N, CA, C and O atoms as a GROMACS GRO file, in nm:
protein
  316
    1MET      N    1   3.522 -10.513   6.876
    1MET     CA    2   3.596 -10.672   6.806
    1MET      C    3   3.616 -10.768   6.878
    1MET      O    4   3.715 -10.760   6.950
    2PRO      N    5   3.560 -10.848   6.884
    2PRO     CA    6   3.606 -10.989   6.998
    2PRO      C    7   3.751 -11.023   7.028
    2PRO      O    8   3.854 -10.997   6.966
    3LEU      N    9   3.738 -11.067   7.104
    3LEU     CA   10   3.922 -11.106   7.138
    3LEU      C   11   3.962 -11.264   7.134
    3LEU      O   12   3.917 -11.333   7.226
    4ILE      N   13   4.043 -11.329   7.036
    4ILE     CA   14   4.100 -11.413   7.117
    4ILE      C   15   4.224 -11.498   7.152
    4ILE      O   16   4.298 -11.517   7.055
    5THR      N   17   4.252 -11.538   7.236
    5THR     CA   18   4.383 -11.590   7.281
    5THR      C   19   4.466 -11.724   7.203
    5THR      O   20   4.405 -11.803   7.131
    6VAL      N   21   4.568 -11.730   7.223
    6VAL     CA   22   4.639 -11.795   7.108
    6VAL      C   23   4.771 -11.824   7.211
    6VAL      O   24   4.850 -11.741   7.256
    7LYS      N   25   4.766 -12.014   7.239
    7LYS     CA   26   4.905 -12.004   7.291
    7LYS      C   27   4.988 -12.037   7.249
    7LYS      O   28   4.947 -12.059   7.135
    8ILE      N   29   5.095 -12.063   7.249
    8ILE     CA   30   5.252 -12.056   7.168
    8ILE      C   31   5.297 -12.082   7.297
    8ILE      O   32   5.260 -12.070   7.414
    9ASP      N   33   5.432 -12.138   7.205
    9ASP     CA   34   5.556 -12.233   7.328
    9ASP      C   35   5.651 -12.104   7.306
    9ASP      O   36   5.622 -12.013   7.229
   10GLU      N   37   5.786 -12.110   7.394
   10GLU     CA   38   5.879 -11.932   7.402
   10GLU      C   39   5.939 -11.966   7.306
   10GLU      O   40   5.954 -11.867   7.234
   11ASP      N   41   5.999 -12.085   7.248
   11ASP     CA   42   6.074 -12.012   7.090
   11ASP      C   43   5.990 -11.959   7.028
   11ASP      O   44   6.006 -11.839   7.005
   12MET      N   45   5.884 -12.018   6.984
   12MET     CA   46   5.811 -11.982   6.877
   12MET      C   47   5.795 -11.813   6.950
   12MET      O   48   5.859 -11.725   6.892
   13LYS      N   49   5.740 -11.786   7.032
   13LYS     CA   50   5.721 -11.624   7.082
   13LYS      C   51   5.888 -11.523   7.107
   13LYS      O   52   5.906 -11.414   7.161
   14LYS      N   53   5.994 -11.631   7.032
   14LYS     CA   54   6.107 -11.591   7.074
   14LYS      C   55   6.147 -11.514   6.962
   14LYS      O   56   6.181 -11.396   6.953
   15ARG      N   57   6.135 -11.632   6.851
   15ARG     CA   58   6.136 -11.642   6.691
   15ARG      C   59   6.026 -11.486   6.644
   15ARG      O   60   6.074 -11.388   6.588
   16MET      N   61   5.875 -11.499   6.686
   16MET     CA   62   5.824 -11.368   6.651
   16MET      C   63   5.904 -11.258   6.677
   16MET      O   64   5.945 -11.189   6.584
   17SER      N   65   5.939 -11.226   6.831
   17SER     CA   66   5.982 -11.105   6.851
   17SER      C   67   6.111 -11.067   6.766
   17SER      O   68   6.154 -10.951   6.762
   18GLU      N   69   6.165 -11.164   6.704
   18GLU     CA   70   6.338 -11.094   6.635
   18GLU      C   71   6.190 -11.050   6.488
   18GLU      O   72   6.233 -10.950   6.429
   19LEU      N   73   6.088 -11.082   6.443
   19LEU     CA   74   6.026 -10.985   6.359
   19LEU      C   75   5.895 -10.935   6.355
   19LEU      O   76   5.793 -10.967   6.295
   20ARG      N   77   5.925 -10.843   6.438
   20ARG     CA   78   5.846 -10.722   6.486
   20ARG      C   79   5.800 -10.634   6.357
   20ARG      O   80   5.723 -10.538   6.355
   21HIS      N   81   5.833 -10.662   6.308
   21HIS     CA   82   5.788 -10.576   6.162
   21HIS      C   83   5.661 -10.646   6.102
   21HIS      O   84   5.595 -10.581   6.020
   22ILE      N   85   5.628 -10.752   6.129
   22ILE     CA   86   5.520 -10.845   6.147
   22ILE      C   87   5.378 -10.821   6.204
   22ILE      O   88   5.357 -10.842   6.323
   23ASN      N   89   5.298 -10.785   6.135
   23ASN     CA   90   5.170 -10.801   6.241
   23ASN      C   91   5.098 -10.901   6.237
   23ASN      O   92   5.008 -10.925   6.157
   24TRP      N   93   5.149 -10.983   6.352
   24TRP     CA   94   5.072 -11.129   6.370
   24TRP      C   95   4.948 -11.127   6.384
   24TRP      O   96   4.884 -11.222   6.340
   25SER      N   97   4.884 -11.027   6.444
   25SER     CA   98   4.736 -11.009   6.450
   25SER      C   99   4.651 -11.066   6.289
   25SER      O  100   4.551 -11.130   6.256
   26GLU      N  101   4.769 -10.993   6.224
   26GLU     CA  102   4.644 -11.009   6.081
   26GLU      C  103   4.692 -11.138   6.002
   26GLU      O  104   4.634 -11.185   5.904
   27VAL      N  105   4.854 -11.206   6.084
   27VAL     CA  106   4.900 -11.325   6.009
   27VAL      C  107   4.795 -11.420   6.034
   27VAL      O  108   4.781 -11.509   5.950
   28ILE      N  109   4.697 -11.418   6.160
   28ILE     CA  110   4.659 -11.488   6.218
   28ILE      C  111   4.504 -11.550   6.224
   28ILE      O  112   4.448 -11.658   6.243
   29ARG      N  113   4.464 -11.362   6.182
   29ARG     CA  114   4.329 -11.366   6.087
   29ARG      C  115   4.331 -11.381   5.983
   29ARG      O  116   4.217 -11.403   5.943
   30GLN      N  117   4.445 -11.384   5.859
   30GLN     CA  118   4.428 -11.442   5.758
   30GLN      C  119   4.423 -11.563   5.762
   30GLN      O  120   4.317 -11.611   5.721
   31ALA      N  121   4.512 -11.642   5.802
   31ALA     CA  122   4.518 -11.816   5.848
   31ALA      C  123   4.326 -11.781   5.860
   31ALA      O  124   4.233 -11.768   5.780
   32ILE      N  125   4.346 -11.778   6.020
   32ILE     CA  126   4.138 -11.814   5.969
   32ILE      C  127   4.024 -11.782   5.936
   32ILE      O  128   3.914 -11.806   5.986
   33GLU      N  129   4.073 -11.698   5.802
   33GLU     CA  130   4.000 -11.696   5.710
   33GLU      C  131   4.009 -11.781   5.603
   33GLU      O  132   3.914 -11.835   5.546
   34ARG      N  133   4.169 -11.796   5.569
   34ARG     CA  134   4.179 -11.902   5.490
   34ARG      C  135   4.082 -12.048   5.515
   34ARG      O  136   4.014 -12.103   5.429
   35VAL      N  137   4.098 -12.088   5.648
   35VAL     CA  138   4.045 -12.250   5.681
   35VAL      C  139   3.910 -12.229   5.687
   35VAL      O  140   3.842 -12.332   5.689
   36ILE      N  141   3.840 -12.101   5.691
   36ILE     CA  142   3.699 -12.050   5.681
   36ILE      C  143   3.668 -12.131   5.564
   36ILE      O  144   3.601 -12.232   5.547
   37ARG      N  145   3.754 -12.040   5.471
   37ARG     CA  146   3.698 -12.061   5.336
   37ARG      C  147   3.709 -12.192   5.276
   37ARG      O  148   3.641 -12.220   5.177
   38MET      N  149   3.779 -12.266   5.323
   38MET     CA  150   3.873 -12.371   5.228
   38MET      C  151   3.688 -12.470   5.312
   38MET      O  152   3.612 -12.535   5.240
   39GLU      N  153   3.672 -12.452   5.438
   39GLU     CA  154   3.606 -12.523   5.507
   39GLU      C  155   3.470 -12.585   5.411
   39GLU      O  156   3.418 -12.691   5.374
   40THR      N  157   3.454 -12.432   5.400
   40THR     CA  158   3.322 -12.382   5.340
   40THR      C  159   3.303 -12.446   5.180
   40THR      O  160   3.205 -12.502   5.132
   41GLU      N  161   3.397 -12.425   5.135
   41GLU     CA  162   3.431 -12.476   4.974
   41GLU      C  163   3.433 -12.653   4.981
   41GLU      O  164   3.383 -12.718   4.889
   42ARG      N  165   3.500 -12.722   5.105
   42ARG     CA  166   3.476 -12.850   5.100
   42ARG      C  167   3.360 -12.897   5.103
   42ARG      O  168   3.331 -12.988   5.026
   43ASN      N  169   3.260 -12.840   5.201
   43ASN     CA  170   3.104 -12.848   5.207
   43ASN      C  171   3.056 -12.836   5.118
   43ASN      O  172   2.985 -12.926   5.074
   44LEU      N  173   3.079 -12.681   5.030
   44LEU     CA  174   2.980 -12.711   4.933
   44LEU      C  175   3.046 -12.795   4.806
   44LEU      O  176   2.974 -12.805   4.706
   45VAL      N  177   3.165 -12.851   4.801
   45VAL     CA  178   3.180 -12.990   4.750
   45VAL      C  179   3.134 -13.122   4.747
   45VAL      O  180   3.122 -13.211   4.663
   46ARG      N  181   3.104 -13.099   4.907
   46ARG     CA  182   3.054 -13.228   4.926
   46ARG      C  183   2.915 -13.212   4.932
   46ARG      O  184   2.858 -13.320   4.940
   47ALA      N  185   2.849 -13.125   4.931
   47ALA     CA  186   2.675 -13.142   4.882
   47ALA      C  187   2.685 -13.147   4.738
   47ALA      O  188   2.580 -13.194   4.695
   48ILE      N  189   2.797 -13.107   4.610
   48ILE     CA  190   2.782 -13.119   4.495
   48ILE      C  191   2.753 -13.276   4.445
   48ILE      O  192   2.669 -13.312   4.362
   49LEU      N  193   2.858 -13.369   4.528
   49LEU     CA  194   2.904 -13.475   4.505
   49LEU      C  195   2.783 -13.555   4.573
   49LEU      O  196   2.785 -13.668   4.524
   50LEU      N  197   2.673 -13.542   4.671
   50LEU     CA  198   2.612 -13.546   4.731
   50LEU      C  199   2.476 -13.574   4.645
   50LEU      O  200   2.413 -13.679   4.650
   51ASN      N  201   2.449 -13.478   4.578
   51ASN     CA  202   2.354 -13.420   4.489
   51ASN      C  203   2.360 -13.493   4.364
   51ASN      O  204   2.260 -13.531   4.303
   52GLU      N  205   2.476 -13.511   4.328
   52GLU     CA  206   2.510 -13.568   4.174
   52GLU      C  207   2.469 -13.712   4.208
   52GLU      O  208   2.389 -13.771   4.135
   53LYS      N  209   2.515 -13.762   4.303
   53LYS     CA  210   2.491 -13.933   4.318
   53LYS      C  211   2.328 -13.987   4.345
   53LYS      O  212   2.299 -14.106   4.335
   54TYR      N  213   2.224 -13.878   4.382
   54TYR     CA  214   2.103 -13.907   4.354
   54TYR      C  215   2.062 -13.891   4.252
   54TYR      O  216   1.969 -13.964   4.217
   55VAL      N  217   2.111 -13.790   4.160
   55VAL     CA  218   2.079 -13.768   4.012
   55VAL      C  219   2.006 -13.861   3.903
   55VAL      O  220   2.092 -13.913   3.831
   56VAL      N  221   1.901 -13.891   3.874
   56VAL     CA  222   1.854 -13.954   3.782
   56VAL      C  223   1.820 -13.896   3.661
   56VAL      O  224   1.760 -13.791   3.641
   57ALA      N  225   1.887 -14.014   3.546
   57ALA     CA  226   1.840 -13.928   3.391
   57ALA      C  227   1.695 -14.004   3.385
   57ALA      O  228   1.644 -14.098   3.447
   58PRO      N  229   1.658 -13.923   3.289
   58PRO     CA  230   1.515 -13.941   3.230
   58PRO      C  231   1.533 -14.035   3.168
   58PRO      O  232   1.641 -14.058   3.113
   59ASP      N  233   1.432 -14.114   3.160
   59ASP     CA  234   1.394 -14.216   3.039
   59ASP      C  235   1.392 -14.174   2.920
   59ASP      O  236   1.334 -14.066   2.918
   60GLU      N  237   1.441 -14.219   2.775
   60GLU     CA  238   1.454 -14.131   2.681
   60GLU      C  239   1.327 -14.126   2.638
   60GLU      O  240   1.245 -14.216   2.653
   61GLY      N  241   1.305 -13.996   2.574
   61GLY     CA  242   1.181 -13.947   2.499
   61GLY      C  243   1.096 -13.870   2.605
   61GLY      O  244   1.006 -13.792   2.573
   62PHE      N  245   1.134 -13.902   2.744
   62PHE     CA  246   1.075 -13.798   2.801
   62PHE      C  247   1.034 -13.649   2.831
   62PHE      O  248   1.118 -13.566   2.866
   63SER      N  249   0.946 -13.628   2.820
   63SER     CA  250   0.896 -13.460   2.827
   63SER      C  251   0.869 -13.422   2.936
   63SER      O  252   0.791 -13.499   2.992
   64SER      N  253   0.907 -13.302   3.019
   64SER     CA  254   0.895 -13.245   3.182
   64SER      C  255   0.759 -13.164   3.080
   64SER      O  256   0.642 -13.171   3.120
   65THR      N  257   0.785 -13.108   2.984
   65THR     CA  258   0.681 -13.022   2.933
   65THR      C  259   0.576 -13.104   2.923
   65THR      O  260   0.481 -13.067   2.992
   66GLU      N  261   0.562 -13.188   2.870
   66GLU     CA  262   0.432 -13.269   2.891
   66GLU      C  263   0.358 -13.292   2.996
   66GLU      O  264   0.245 -13.248   3.020
   67LEU      N  265   0.449 -13.392   3.084
   67LEU     CA  266   0.395 -13.404   3.276
   67LEU      C  267   0.363 -13.255   3.322
   67LEU      O  268   0.291 -13.256   3.422
   68ILE      N  269   0.387 -13.165   3.290
   68ILE     CA  270   0.354 -13.089   3.351
   68ILE      C  271   0.244 -13.023   3.305
   68ILE      O  272   0.150 -12.983   3.373
   69ARG      N  273   0.256 -13.014   3.195
   69ARG     CA  274   0.104 -13.003   3.100
   69ARG      C  275  -0.028 -13.093   3.172
   69ARG      O  276  -0.126 -13.050   3.233
   70ARG      N  277   0.015 -13.250   3.137
   70ARG     CA  278  -0.082 -13.352   3.207
   70ARG      C  279  -0.169 -13.299   3.376
   70ARG      O  280  -0.285 -13.301   3.417
   71TRP      N  281  -0.014 -13.247   3.442
   71TRP     CA  282  -0.057 -13.235   3.569
   71TRP      C  283  -0.137 -13.128   3.610
   71TRP      O  284  -0.213 -13.142   3.706
   72ARG      N  285  -0.123 -12.975   3.521
   72ARG     CA  286  -0.188 -12.881   3.512
   72ARG      C  287  -0.339 -12.937   3.495
   72ARG      O  288  -0.432 -12.920   3.574
   73GLU      N  289  -0.339 -12.998   3.391
   73GLU     CA  290  -0.505 -13.052   3.303
   73GLU      C  291  -0.581 -13.084   3.440
   73GLU      O  292  -0.688 -13.025   3.459
   74GLY      N  293  -0.542 -13.159   3.523
   74GLY     CA  294  -0.588 -13.267   3.653
   74GLY      C  295  -0.624 -13.174   3.728
   74GLY      O  296  -0.738 -13.166   3.776
   75VAL      N  297  -0.541 -13.100   3.745
   75VAL     CA  298  -0.565 -12.993   3.852
   75VAL      C  299  -0.683 -12.902   3.852
   75VAL      O  300  -0.703 -12.841   3.746
   76ARG      N  301  -0.784 -12.878   3.972
   76ARG     CA  302  -0.919 -12.856   3.936
   76ARG      C  303  -0.928 -12.709   4.012
   76ARG      O  304  -0.973 -12.714   4.126
   77TRP      N  305  -0.902 -12.613   3.974
   77TRP     CA  306  -0.895 -12.470   4.026
   77TRP      C  307  -1.007 -12.420   4.075
   77TRP      O  308  -1.106 -12.426   4.002
   78ARG      N  309  -1.022 -12.349   4.228
   78ARG     CA  310  -1.085 -12.346   4.300
   78ARG      C  311  -1.098 -12.170   4.318
   78ARG      O  312  -1.005 -12.091   4.332
   79ARG      N  313  -1.237 -12.141   4.313
   79ARG     CA  314  -1.218 -12.001   4.324
   79ARG      C  315  -1.303 -11.945   4.407
   79ARG      O  316  -1.298 -11.823   4.427
   0.00000   0.00000   0.00000
């Protein structure tokens, strides 16, 4: 497993030492995971908003089925 180093000041180290029952490595792992999850969700929201920005509503009466049918009829199939 990769190893990372975190620098803290003396006061924080002292307070952490007073709470020896806490697994500080796990606390840091969970904090990192939480930030990764939040950033991933934020990027997803950005992508959704960007996608919605460029969505164009079709004209009334537009039929995608008809458009595909006309397109397929115009294609010459080669063998």
